[in-house]
C-alpha positions as CSV (number, residue, x, y, z in Angstrom):
1,M,48.7,-22.6,81.4
2,K,45.0,-21.6,81.0
3,L,46.0,-19.1,78.3
4,I,47.9,-21.7,76.3
5,F,44.9,-24.1,76.5
6,I,42.5,-21.4,75.4
7,N,44.7,-20.5,72.4
8,L,45.1,-24.1,71.4
9,L,41.3,-24.6,71.6
10,L,40.7,-21.5,69.4
11,V,43.2,-22.7,66.8
12,F,41.7,-26.1,66.8
13,N,38.1,-24.7,66.4
14,V,39.2,-22.4,63.4
15,T,40.9,-25.4,61.8
16,I,37.8,-27.6,62.1
17,S,35.6,-24.8,60.7
18,S,37.8,-24.3,57.7
19,N,38.0,-28.0,57.2
20,S,34.1,-28.1,57.2
21,A,33.8,-25.3,54.7
22,E,36.6,-26.7,52.5
23,S,35.0,-30.2,52.6
24,L,31.6,-28.7,51.6
25,N,33.2,-26.7,48.7
26,I,35.0,-29.7,47.4
27,F,31.9,-31.9,47.7
28,F,29.7,-29.4,45.8
29,K,32.2,-29.2,42.9
30,N,31.1,-32.7,41.9
31,D,28.1,-33.7,39.8
32,L,25.5,-34.8,42.3
33,S,22.1,-36.4,42.5
34,F,19.7,-35.4,45.3
35,I,16.6,-36.4,47.1
36,Q,14.7,-33.7,49.1
37,T,12.0,-34.6,51.6
38,S,9.8,-32.1,53.3
39,L,6.9,-32.5,55.7
40,N,3.7,-31.2,54.2
41,T,1.8,-30.0,57.2
42,I,-1.5,-29.4,55.3
43,N,-2.1,-33.1,54.6
44,N,0.6,-34.5,57.0
45,N,2.5,-36.3,54.3
46,F,6.1,-36.2,53.2
47,D,6.7,-34.5,49.8
48,T,9.8,-35.8,47.9
49,S,11.6,-34.4,44.9
50,S,14.7,-35.7,43.2
51,G,17.1,-34.8,40.5
52,N,20.7,-34.0,39.5
53,I,23.0,-31.0,40.0
54,Y,25.8,-30.1,37.6
55,R,28.4,-27.3,37.8
56,D,29.7,-25.8,34.6
57,K,33.3,-24.5,34.1
58,D,32.0,-20.9,34.4
59,N,30.7,-21.8,37.9
60,S,27.0,-21.7,36.8
61,I,24.8,-24.5,38.1
62,K,22.2,-26.6,36.4
63,I,19.6,-28.4,38.5
64,E,17.4,-31.0,36.8
65,V,14.4,-32.0,38.9
66,Y,12.7,-35.2,37.8
67,E,9.9,-35.6,40.3
68,P,7.3,-34.6,41.3
69,F,7.5,-32.1,38.4
70,K,10.0,-31.9,35.6
71,E,11.9,-28.6,35.9
72,T,15.4,-27.2,35.2
73,Y,17.0,-24.5,37.2
74,S,20.0,-22.5,35.8
75,I,21.8,-20.5,38.4
76,D,24.5,-17.9,37.5
77,N,25.6,-14.4,38.5
78,Q,22.3,-12.9,37.1
79,G,20.0,-15.1,39.1
80,I,17.9,-18.2,38.5
81,K,16.1,-19.3,35.3
82,I,13.4,-21.8,36.1
83,H,12.0,-23.8,33.2
84,D,8.9,-25.9,33.8
85,L,9.3,-28.6,31.2
86,E,5.7,-30.0,31.5
87,F,4.1,-26.6,30.7
88,D,7.0,-25.2,28.8
89,Q,7.1,-22.0,30.9
90,V,10.1,-20.0,31.9
91,R,10.5,-17.7,34.9
92,I,13.5,-15.7,35.9
93,I,14.4,-14.6,39.4
94,D,17.0,-11.8,39.8
95,K,19.8,-12.6,42.2
96,E,18.6,-9.8,44.5
97,D,15.3,-11.6,44.9
98,I,16.8,-15.0,45.8
99,N,16.0,-16.0,49.4
100,N,17.2,-19.6,49.4
101,N,20.4,-19.9,51.4
102,I,21.1,-23.4,50.4
103,L,21.2,-22.5,46.7
104,E,23.4,-19.4,47.6
105,F,25.8,-21.6,49.6
106,I,26.1,-24.1,46.8
107,Y,26.6,-21.4,44.1
108,K,28.9,-19.0,46.0
109,G,30.6,-21.6,48.2
110,F,31.0,-21.9,51.9
111,S,33.3,-19.4,53.6
112,E,34.5,-19.9,57.2
113,E,35.0,-16.1,57.4
114,K,31.4,-15.3,56.4
115,L,29.6,-18.2,58.1
116,N,29.1,-19.2,61.7
117,I,30.2,-22.8,61.5
118,E,29.7,-24.8,64.8
119,N,31.1,-28.4,65.0
120,L,28.7,-30.8,66.7
121,K,30.3,-34.3,66.7
122,N,32.3,-36.4,64.3
123,S,31.3,-35.3,60.8
124,D,28.3,-33.2,62.0
125,F,28.2,-29.4,62.0
126,K,25.8,-26.5,62.0
127,I,25.8,-23.3,60.1
128,V,23.8,-20.4,61.5
129,D,22.9,-17.7,59.1
130,N,20.5,-14.9,59.8
131,E,18.7,-16.8,62.5
132,S,18.4,-19.9,60.4
133,S,20.2,-23.1,61.3
134,Y,21.4,-25.7,58.7
135,Y,22.6,-29.1,60.0
136,F,25.2,-30.9,57.9
137,K,26.3,-34.5,58.2
138,F,28.7,-36.4,55.9
139,I,27.2,-39.8,55.9
140,D,30.2,-41.1,54.1
141,K,32.6,-39.6,51.5
142,N,30.0,-39.7,48.8
143,T,26.9,-38.7,50.7
144,L,26.0,-35.4,52.4
145,Q,22.8,-34.7,54.3
146,I,21.4,-31.2,55.1
147,K,18.5,-30.6,57.5
148,Y,16.9,-27.2,57.9
149,K,13.6,-25.2,58.2
150,D,12.8,-23.1,55.1
151,N,11.4,-19.6,55.2
152,M,7.9,-21.0,55.6
153,G,8.9,-23.1,58.7
154,I,8.8,-26.4,56.8
155,E,11.3,-29.0,57.8
156,N,13.5,-30.1,54.9
157,L,16.0,-32.9,54.5
158,I,18.2,-33.1,51.5
159,K,20.6,-35.9,50.7
160,F,23.2,-35.3,48.1
161,F,25.1,-38.2,46.4
162,K,28.2,-38.0,44.3
163,K,27.8,-39.4,40.9
């Protein structure tokens, strides 16, 4: 009896994880707007940026940031092209030098085989990747929230909204 219960629990857990990854992949195929808030520990203020995310048919991604600075990010198999619109400067980061897991998750997709997905409650779950934890919550079918600490230890909260 215990063995049957354990097997059912394992199957249920795998199903939930794949549903979480599948839900994220479906969500990020949409055109989205976002608001990112992070705690600036230097002046103890919250910094906010906002913009839009678009995915092209070739799976490349374009991110338009409107505030606090006007920038565009083009993400593809080669890496990231950052265009500072205010100073008309362009910088390119090769894909080997990208250390932002959120961008990589959105670009490559979420895979239950490659990621450690832990369900917390209801529509909340956590992905642990290389000692970093990312907390996901579907607020509703059109809104997703991600909370994480970046590589500098700064708390970030990003809300994505379907357009």
